[in-house]
C-alpha positions, 0 to 999 in steps of 0.5 A: 338844568332848572326849567321855569323862570330864572331870576336875575342874580344880585348879591347872591351867595352860594349855600355852604353845607355847614348849616345844613347838617341837621339830623333831625326828622323832618329835616326842614322843621326847626327845633326848640334850639332854633328860632326865627327873629324878626328881621332888622331890615334897611332899604338899599339905594337900589330899592331892595330890602336887606338885613342891617347886619348882613350874614352869610345865608341871607340869600339862596344861590340863584334865587333872587330874594332875601330869606328869613333867617333861622338862628341857633344849632338844630337840637331839642324837640322838633316843632313841625309848625315852624320851618327853616327857610334855608332848609326848605329852599334846599330840599325844594331846589335840590329835590331832597326829601323834606323828611331826611334830606336824602334825594327824593325818590324818582322812578323813570317814566313816573316821576318824582315822589311828592306827598300832599295832604288830602284836605286843607285846613279849611276842610276843602280838598287839596288841588294836586296840581299847581304851586306848592310849598311842600318839598318832595319825599323819599319812599320811606319818609312818604309812609312814615307817621306825620301828625299833619298827614295823619290829621288831614290825609296823605296823597302819594303822587308822581310828579313829572314836572315841577318848575320853580314858581315863586316863594311865600314871603312876608312883605315889607313895603317900607321896612317895619311895615308888614304884609304877611304870607303872600305868594309871589312869582319870582318874575315879580321883581317889584314885589320881590324887592320888598319880600323876606321869603319863608318857603320856595314854591314849585309848580306841580304839572303832569301829576298822577296818584302813586300806588301805596303798595308800590311805594312801600316796596320802594321804601323797603328797598331803601332799608332802615333810616 
């Protein structure tokens, strides 16, 4: 059962498995054969924005927010600087590994495994508690080479509580006007009504550092990818 704020359900569609069968790593990253087009939006009579031409994956099941679209079939070179909103939401919601889309590593008494950068782009040290848009990880992917983690350091963490908090989203106060990359709590319905979400956010609590050697042992038990 999900803890944390439960958004009001609107015209929300369940997410079929078909568009989520990407086989590349990292799973949440977009590939050269995918793109995220500029949204063509309209404002409904209820005040909420929507795509002018509705699609089956515009909203994520149980999360009351419009999703940024990813179009195309996963293929070609992986671009770690661009994320598929649908795949990122799926990993965050189901606690899947952001790297391989398998269940994230969970150890009773310790929590679920998360990997955060040690330093932010600004050079400041990353805070290990609080809101994050980084999905969890399996032990194997937690130790695999990642250009971002190689550059900014790798923190292995056990997280006992990670409640759904909100989204990062571009805001369209009226459609056509854009306020980029705002963190919006799910409870803020007024702002959510104008949001196109790019990433789901969880609030990490009860966090402790993981022993890399212990994580390596867990990774060995998982075997080869």
